[in-house]
N, C-alpha and C positions, 0 to 999 in steps of 0.2 A: 379525459383521456387514459384508457388503461394501456401503461407503454409496458409492465411486466405478465407474461402470462406461464402459470406453472412453472416456475423456474424453481429447479431443485436439483442441491448440488449438496457436499459437505468437505469437513477437515480434519485430516486428523493432525494429531499436536506434532509437532516437530518436523512438521512436512513445509513447502513452499507450493502451493497451487495456485495457479495462473488462470485465470479470468479472460481472455482476449476477445475482441471484438471489434467492429470498425466503428466510425464518429456516427452517431447515432439509436446504439443497438441496444442501449439501456442501463449501460456496465456503471454508470454513475448516480441513478435512479435507484437501481441495484442495493449502490454501495450507503445510499444515503436511506432506505429504506433498514438496510439492516443496522445502520446510527442509527436509527429513531428519532431521523428529520422526517421521513416518510410515514406514513402508517400504509401497513398492507393491508387490504379488503378482505382476505381469505390466506389462509393457509398460516404457517406459526414460521420464527426463526429458533432454533432452540444455538444455546450456547450455554457448555459446558453441563450439559442435562439438565436445564433451565429454559423454560420461553423466558423470551424477551422482546417479542413484539408490542408489549403493553407498556413497556418501558418509557422513561425519559433518554436522552441523550447522554446527558449526564452520569444517570444509572449505569449504562451501558459502558460508557468512559470505566465509571469506578470499578465494573465488575471484570474491566481489563480487556476489552475490543475497544482500540483504537485506531483511527483513521488519520492516514496523512493524504488532505484533500489534496486535488486537482487544483494544478497552479500553485500550491505552496501554500496560500493564503494564508500569510506573515499577517503581524502587524509592523506595517513598515517603519514607520515612526519612532519607536524602542528599540532597543540594545539588541543586541543577540543575546545578552544575558537574560536581561528581561522577557523574551518569548519563549525562553529554554524555561523561565521558573515558572510563566505561567501553565508549561505543560503539564506541570505537578499538581497545579493548584488545589484538585482536588483531595491530593496523596496529603498537605498540609507541609508543615516547612520543614519539618525534622527530614518527611522523606526524600523533600527537594534537594536540602545539603546534602543525603547521602547520596543521590543520584546521581547529580549533578559533574564531580569529580569524573567519573565514570564515561558520561557522555562527553564530555571536554577532551579525553586521553581519546576516544571513537574518533573525533572528529578536532585534529590538532587545529583546525583553520581557524575553526568556533572560537576555539582558546584566546589565538593571535584576536580575534576581531572582537571577545566579549563586549568591548565599550560599544563598535560601529553600529550604526544603523542597520537594523538589517535590508529595508529597501535600498542603501548602497551596497548589498553584496551580488556578485555575478550571479547569474541563473542557476549553476550547480554548487554554490554556496549558500544561496536560498533553500536549496534541497536538500541539501545536507542537513540545514537549522530546521525545515520541516520534520525530517525524521529525527531530528533529533529532540524535537521539541515534543514530538511523539515518546519516544523513549522514556520521556523524564514521567510519563504517566505510568508506568512500568504494566509495557502491555504484555497479555497472554498470548494476543494477537493482534498481530499490526496489520491492517489494511492500506496495500498503494495503490491510490487512484492515480495512472496514465505520470509514473514516478520518472519519466524519462521525455516528457514532454515541452518540445520547444529548447532542448540542450542539444550543444554537439554531440558529435560523436565519439569525441574522447571524452567529454564530460559524462555521457552516457554509460560509457565503458565504466569508468568510477564508480559511479553510482549503483549499476549490478555487483561490483565487486562488494561494495557498501554491503548490498541486498543477502549475496552469498555469507560474507558473515557473519551477517547477525544469525542467520538459518545456521550456520556449525557452530553457534554458541547456542541455540536453542530456540529460539523465536520461529515461533509458529506465525507464515506468512501468507495471506494471500495477496496476490500480484495482479492486477485489473492496468491490462492495458491494451491499448492500439498497435504498439508497437510488437507484435507477436515474435520479433524474429531474437529479441533480448529477451522477452518472459519464457518463450520455452526453453531457452536455452540455458533457465537455472532451477526451472520448475520440477517437481517428480510426477506430477499429475494436470490436469489441462480441461477446462471447457471451453467450450468456442459458444459466445451469445449473438445470434442474430436476430433482428426484431423484436427483444421481447422474451426469446426463446432461446433455452440450451438446447443446441442440435448438433452438436457433436462432444465426445470427451473419450478417457484414456487416458496413458502415459502422456507425457509430452513426448515421450522418442517415438512414438504412436502416431501422434499429432503431426510429427515435425513431417513423415513420412505418408500423409493423405494426402492425396491430389488437391482435393478441395482448399484445403491450407494450404497449400503451396503456389496455388494459382490465386488464392484469397490475400492474401499477407505476406509470403516470403519470397515468392518466384523461383526460379528452376536452380538458380546460382548461389541459392542459401549455403552457407558454411556452419556447422558448430563453432562457438571463439570462447563461451566460459567454459570452467569444469564447473560441475556441484562439486 
């Protein structure tokens, strides 16, 4: 079954781009294709000026395109520290040793719980660990798949502050969300995916004001919560 149909979008270095869509729109399939887990039957995927659609997932990660998967997908019986170290596996021991202090400084709760099993963390802590594990790979492009899924509202705010802080320090981010409110609040540009097609695109501010987006995703009482 073909899920995606002539999907075309781009990111510029140093920006947050949101891809929003309802459950079943094809968001996760698109990300798995970008990351090399699915093979596109036509078209191209270009990263930093070079095609990557024929490369393996590990080659794509090695180029700096790193995904934080939906539902965290940690190794629950391994410690926080072991999960982080695995994130930098392709980079080698020297890179891991250099990157680890910065990640632990960014996420103090992970530093406190570094010896704790990942499966015993709260949902918000697990999401921080999943992001931290991706940062250990030294991403040039960080792809976040539904980072707010299953989290309480206050924890979602904390996760989005983390995303904004990553952006402010120069990380390019593709933010894929069903939670359009949070995604459009932090992104510069956005695309709307429906049934495998891009149906709308523009600045985040333009889509916030679009009647179809408000009806489908936001509700009329939407208010901006975050400062970019």
